[in-house]
Rosetta silent file (secondary structure, phi, psi, omega in degrees, C-alpha in Angstrom):
SEQUENCE: MFNFTDVNTNDFSPLAPGLYKAFVEECIFKTTKAGTGEYLNVQFKLPDENRVVFGIFNLLNPNPKAVEIAMKDVTSMLIAMGYKQEDLAGIEKHMLLEMIDQKDVMLKLKIEKNEQYGEQNKIVGYYPVKAPKTPIIDDIPL
SCORE:     score description
SCORE:     0.000 S_00000001
   1 L     0.000  139.245 -178.916   31.253   20.189   17.776 S_00000001
   2 L  -109.089  147.555  175.700   28.297   17.939   16.977 S_00000001
   3 L  -124.848  108.385 -177.362   25.253   17.168   19.094 S_00000001
   4 L  -101.566    9.677 -176.479   23.550   13.902   18.122 S_00000001
   5 L   -72.339  -25.464 -177.987   21.229   13.641   21.123 S_00000001
   6 L  -101.634    8.514 -177.767   18.231   15.171   19.316 S_00000001
   7 L   -77.103  130.679  177.905   18.624   13.273   16.049 S_00000001
   8 L   -86.903  106.532  179.391   15.583   11.194   15.085 S_00000001
   9 L   -79.250  150.915  178.948   16.970    7.863   13.888 S_00000001
  10 L   -73.704  132.472  177.691   14.974    5.839   11.410 S_00000001
  11 L  -106.962  114.530 -178.350   13.086    2.971   12.958 S_00000001
  12 L  -104.451   13.196  176.483   12.601    0.128   10.510 S_00000001
  13 L   -67.635  150.344 -177.326   10.983   -2.281   12.950 S_00000001
  14 L   -67.169  149.353  173.711    7.629   -3.535   11.690 S_00000001
  15 L   -74.999  154.629  177.868    4.435   -1.791   12.666 S_00000001
  16 L   -61.958  145.353  176.678    1.939   -3.723   14.765 S_00000001
  17 L   -56.056  141.778  179.030   -0.593   -5.722   12.725 S_00000001
  18 E   155.540 -169.913  179.795   -3.700   -3.689   11.970 S_00000001
  19 E   -97.509  136.083 -178.511   -5.317   -1.113    9.700 S_00000001
  20 E  -135.505  135.534  174.474   -3.384    1.991    8.677 S_00000001
  21 E   -74.249  135.388 -177.862   -4.365    5.027    6.643 S_00000001
  22 E  -145.675  167.717  168.928   -1.995    5.464    3.699 S_00000001
  23 E  -141.960  154.778 -179.439   -1.582    7.176    0.355 S_00000001
  24 E   -77.095  112.211 -178.947    0.430    6.247   -2.706 S_00000001
  25 E   -87.238  -34.815 -179.552    3.548    8.366   -2.489 S_00000001
  26 E  -154.654  142.805  176.686    5.317    6.828   -5.472 S_00000001
  27 E  -146.215  137.597 -176.225    4.529    4.142   -8.050 S_00000001
  28 E  -156.791  148.324  171.672    6.666    2.805  -10.870 S_00000001
  29 E   -88.656  136.158  178.661    7.047   -0.274  -13.044 S_00000001
  30 E  -128.654  153.892  176.537   10.395   -2.048  -12.646 S_00000001
  31 E   -80.854  140.023  178.299   12.010   -4.964  -14.437 S_00000001
  32 L   -65.924  158.033  178.898   12.356   -8.164  -12.415 S_00000001
  33 L   -56.363  -37.936 -179.500   15.860   -9.274  -11.361 S_00000001
  34 L   -73.641  -14.862 -179.208   15.620  -12.179  -13.813 S_00000001
  35 L    76.354   13.347 -175.925   14.689   -9.756  -16.581 S_00000001
  36 L  -101.931    1.748 -178.402   11.704  -11.895  -17.545 S_00000001
  37 L  -166.907 -171.799  177.392    8.928   -9.575  -16.408 S_00000001
  38 E  -135.777  149.772  175.596    7.911   -6.337  -14.768 S_00000001
  39 E  -129.050  152.575  175.406    6.383   -5.529  -11.431 S_00000001
  40 E   -90.227  119.190  178.783    4.508   -2.552  -10.111 S_00000001
  41 E  -103.889  116.327 -177.379    6.379   -1.118   -7.126 S_00000001
  42 E  -116.288  125.421  175.757    4.112    1.042   -4.950 S_00000001
  43 E  -100.883  114.935  178.969    5.403    3.088   -2.045 S_00000001
  44 E   -98.005  128.784  174.805    2.636    3.793    0.453 S_00000001
  45 E   -94.597  129.808  176.019    3.156    6.614    2.939 S_00000001
  46 E  -105.398   91.925 -170.382    1.536    6.121    6.360 S_00000001
  47 L   -63.058  -33.839 -178.442    1.344    9.743    7.515 S_00000001
  48 L   -69.731  -23.054  179.731    0.160    9.039   11.079 S_00000001
  49 L  -106.319   -6.495 -175.720    3.194    6.803   11.667 S_00000001
  50 L    51.988   47.732 -178.645    5.620    8.766    9.444 S_00000001
  51 E  -134.572  167.125  173.807    6.575    5.482    7.795 S_00000001
  52 E  -124.983  151.336  175.413    6.440    3.864    4.369 S_00000001
  53 E  -134.143  142.842 -177.841    5.367    0.382    3.292 S_00000001
  54 E  -107.780  143.122  172.031    5.949   -1.112   -0.136 S_00000001
  55 E  -116.281  131.188  179.626    3.622   -3.167   -2.301 S_00000001
  56 E  -117.624  122.727 -176.396    5.124   -5.317   -5.068 S_00000001
  57 E  -123.688  110.950 -178.009    2.745   -6.541   -7.765 S_00000001
  58 E   -80.863   74.537 -175.563    4.052   -9.022  -10.375 S_00000001
  59 E   -77.803  -26.774  178.307    1.687   -8.000  -13.167 S_00000001
  60 E  -124.808   98.896 -172.321    3.960   -9.110  -16.027 S_00000001
  61 L  -151.047  144.661  177.893    5.600  -12.398  -15.083 S_00000001
  62 L   -68.494  -16.301  178.821    6.146  -15.826  -16.651 S_00000001
  63 L   -88.770  108.841 -176.707    4.656  -17.397  -13.505 S_00000001
  64 H   -61.631  -30.977  178.550    0.858  -17.339  -13.978 S_00000001
  65 H   -66.279  -40.503  177.849    0.220  -17.772  -10.219 S_00000001
  66 H   -62.247  -41.034  178.810    2.290  -14.635   -9.459 S_00000001
  67 H   -66.658  -42.442  179.911    0.267  -12.701  -12.041 S_00000001
  68 H   -60.071  -45.184  179.213   -3.035  -14.027  -10.650 S_00000001
  69 H   -63.315  -44.872 -179.842   -2.130  -12.914   -7.111 S_00000001
  70 H   -62.794  -41.942  179.721   -0.979   -9.496   -8.352 S_00000001
  71 H   -62.055  -43.124  178.607   -4.154   -8.991  -10.393 S_00000001
  72 H   -63.216  -44.614 -177.884   -6.338   -9.793   -7.361 S_00000001
  73 H   -66.180  -43.737 -179.657   -4.342   -7.470   -5.109 S_00000001
  74 H   -66.917  -39.113  176.886   -4.321   -4.556   -7.578 S_00000001
  75 H   -61.016  -45.545  178.074   -8.050   -5.007   -8.226 S_00000001
  76 H   -60.641  -41.739  179.504   -8.725   -4.925   -4.471 S_00000001
  77 H   -63.782  -45.234 -179.427   -6.569   -1.815   -4.120 S_00000001
  78 H   -63.869  -41.751  177.903   -8.333   -0.027   -6.987 S_00000001
  79 H   -63.362  -42.319  178.087  -11.786   -0.871   -5.625 S_00000001
  80 H   -63.690  -26.943  178.440  -10.718    0.385   -2.171 S_00000001
  81 L   -82.078   -5.027  174.613   -9.593    3.605   -3.870 S_00000001
  82 L   108.818    2.293  177.724  -13.113    4.081   -5.241 S_00000001
  83 L   -83.181  148.966  176.806  -12.934    2.609   -8.735 S_00000001
  84 L   -90.644  137.134 -176.316  -15.684    0.285   -9.948 S_00000001
  85 H   -59.369  -35.366 -178.998  -14.486   -3.132  -11.108 S_00000001
  86 H   -67.677  -14.441  178.606  -16.557   -2.938  -14.306 S_00000001
  87 H   -96.449    8.766 -172.992  -14.546    0.166  -15.284 S_00000001
  88 L  -103.216   26.359  178.884  -11.164   -1.570  -14.966 S_00000001
  89 L   -92.263  145.836  173.549  -10.885   -3.157  -18.416 S_00000001
  90 L    67.259   33.725 -178.542   -8.124   -2.256  -20.877 S_00000001
  91 L   -82.806  120.911  174.968   -5.923   -0.358  -18.416 S_00000001
  92 L   -81.042  160.923 -178.027   -2.488    0.491  -19.844 S_00000001
  93 H   -55.466  -48.864 -177.300    0.560    0.713  -17.557 S_00000001
  94 H   -64.213  -32.572  177.946    0.776    4.513  -17.681 S_00000001
  95 H   -67.646  -41.435  179.953   -2.970    4.753  -16.960 S_00000001
  96 H   -60.883  -43.895  178.957   -2.626    2.492  -13.924 S_00000001
  97 H   -60.119  -42.666  179.012    0.143    4.687  -12.534 S_00000001
  98 H   -66.350  -35.890 -177.506   -2.016    7.786  -12.990 S_00000001
  99 H   -67.103  -34.401 -174.178   -5.017    6.069  -11.380 S_00000001
 100 H  -100.898  -19.190 -176.012   -3.229    5.168   -8.147 S_00000001
 101 L   -58.616  126.953  176.870   -0.709    8.007   -7.716 S_00000001
 102 L    67.976   13.137  179.698   -1.433   10.047   -4.557 S_00000001
 103 L   -84.090  146.253  177.764   -4.648    8.096   -3.821 S_00000001
 104 E   -86.036  147.935  177.231   -5.732    7.316   -0.251 S_00000001
 105 E  -162.586  150.903  172.414   -6.353    3.770    0.949 S_00000001
 106 E   -93.092  131.986  178.995   -6.481    1.837    4.204 S_00000001
 107 E  -108.009  134.345  170.917   -3.873   -0.924    4.408 S_00000001
 108 E   -97.077  120.028 -177.124   -4.218   -4.045    6.521 S_00000001
 109 E  -110.942  148.154  169.380   -0.724   -5.026    7.640 S_00000001
 110 E  -131.159  169.767  176.983    0.659   -8.148    9.219 S_00000001
 111 E  -102.386  132.319 -179.592    4.182   -9.045   10.276 S_00000001
 112 E  -129.036  140.290  178.565    6.000  -11.612    8.192 S_00000001
 113 E   -86.895  128.054  179.389    9.437  -13.106    8.764 S_00000001
 114 E  -114.812  128.961 -177.167   11.798  -12.703    5.801 S_00000001
 115 L   -58.009  -37.295 -176.782   14.988  -14.794    5.709 S_00000001
 116 L   -82.501  -39.358 -172.422   17.012  -11.931    4.254 S_00000001
 117 L  -112.219   -2.356 -177.127   15.552   -8.937    6.123 S_00000001
 118 E    81.684 -152.431 -179.321   14.017  -10.387    9.299 S_00000001
 119 E   -73.686  136.422  177.359   10.550   -9.335   10.410 S_00000001
 120 E  -151.414  162.395  178.579    8.780   -6.890    8.120 S_00000001
 121 E   -78.497  144.700  173.268    5.292   -5.699    7.316 S_00000001
 122 E  -128.160  136.006  177.369    3.277   -7.301    4.553 S_00000001
 123 E   -79.439  125.925 -179.147    0.125   -5.794    3.089 S_00000001
 124 E  -121.707    3.680  177.955   -2.712   -8.325    3.330 S_00000001
 125 E  -171.456  154.989 -179.900   -5.717   -6.152    2.549 S_00000001
 126 E  -129.572  132.797 -177.439   -6.959   -2.887    1.052 S_00000001
 127 E  -137.669  152.893  177.983   -9.965   -0.959    2.325 S_00000001
 128 L   -65.472  147.732  172.083  -11.605    2.381    1.526 S_00000001
 129 L   -79.966  118.353 -176.875  -10.699    5.340    3.675 S_00000001
 130 L   -81.867  142.059  174.938  -13.937    6.119    5.424 S_00000001
 131 L   -67.055  147.867  179.705  -15.096    9.685    5.801 S_00000001
 132 L   -59.156  138.996  179.325  -15.168   10.836    9.400 S_00000001
 133 L   -74.920  149.300  175.438  -18.461   10.013   11.088 S_00000001
 134 L   -70.064  140.546 -178.326  -20.646   12.840   12.296 S_00000001
 135 L   -60.708  143.970  177.321  -20.410   13.155   16.058 S_00000001
 136 L   -83.177  130.617  179.730  -23.153   11.431   17.990 S_00000001
 137 L   -94.240  124.616  179.601  -25.174   13.879   20.037 S_00000001
 138 L   -63.923  153.265  176.359  -26.063   12.627   23.475 S_00000001
 139 L   -84.508   62.818  179.384  -29.685   12.563   24.533 S_00000001
 140 L   -94.049  125.708  179.237  -29.148   15.239   27.151 S_00000001
 141 L   -63.780  140.796 -179.898  -32.282   17.219   27.944 S_00000001
 142 L   -85.207    0.000    0.000  -31.966   20.894   27.164 S_00000001
C-alpha cells in the first residue's frame, strides 16, 4: 500500500520578482540546436527557496547581438561574484567554468511569458552577496 499524502511535489511556478541569493550548482558549455555555436548553461540553486533557475549565455554564436548580450551578462555576473573587470581578459572556456562553479551571487528575477513554457523566471541582474550587517545596538541607557 502506498501513501502519497506526504509527498512534496515539485512546484515549477515562477518565483515572485525580486532578489534571491543563489550559487552556481552546475555550469557547462553546450552546442546550440542549430549547431552553429555554443552557449554557457548555468544552473543556479536558490537554497532559501529550494529551487533552481537557469542562465543561458550565447557566448559563441553567429549572431553578434546575442554574443554582445551574453558578454554583458557574464561580465556583470563575474563582477558580482567579486572579480575585477580588468582581470577578465583572455579567459578560456574551462577557466570560465572554474571561475563561476559553486560561487555565490544575488539574482534579480522577473517573470516572463514564454510561448512554449508559459510564465517563467528570467534573470535580469546580478549583484554581490552582501555580508551580514552587524546588529545595530540601541541607545538604551545602562
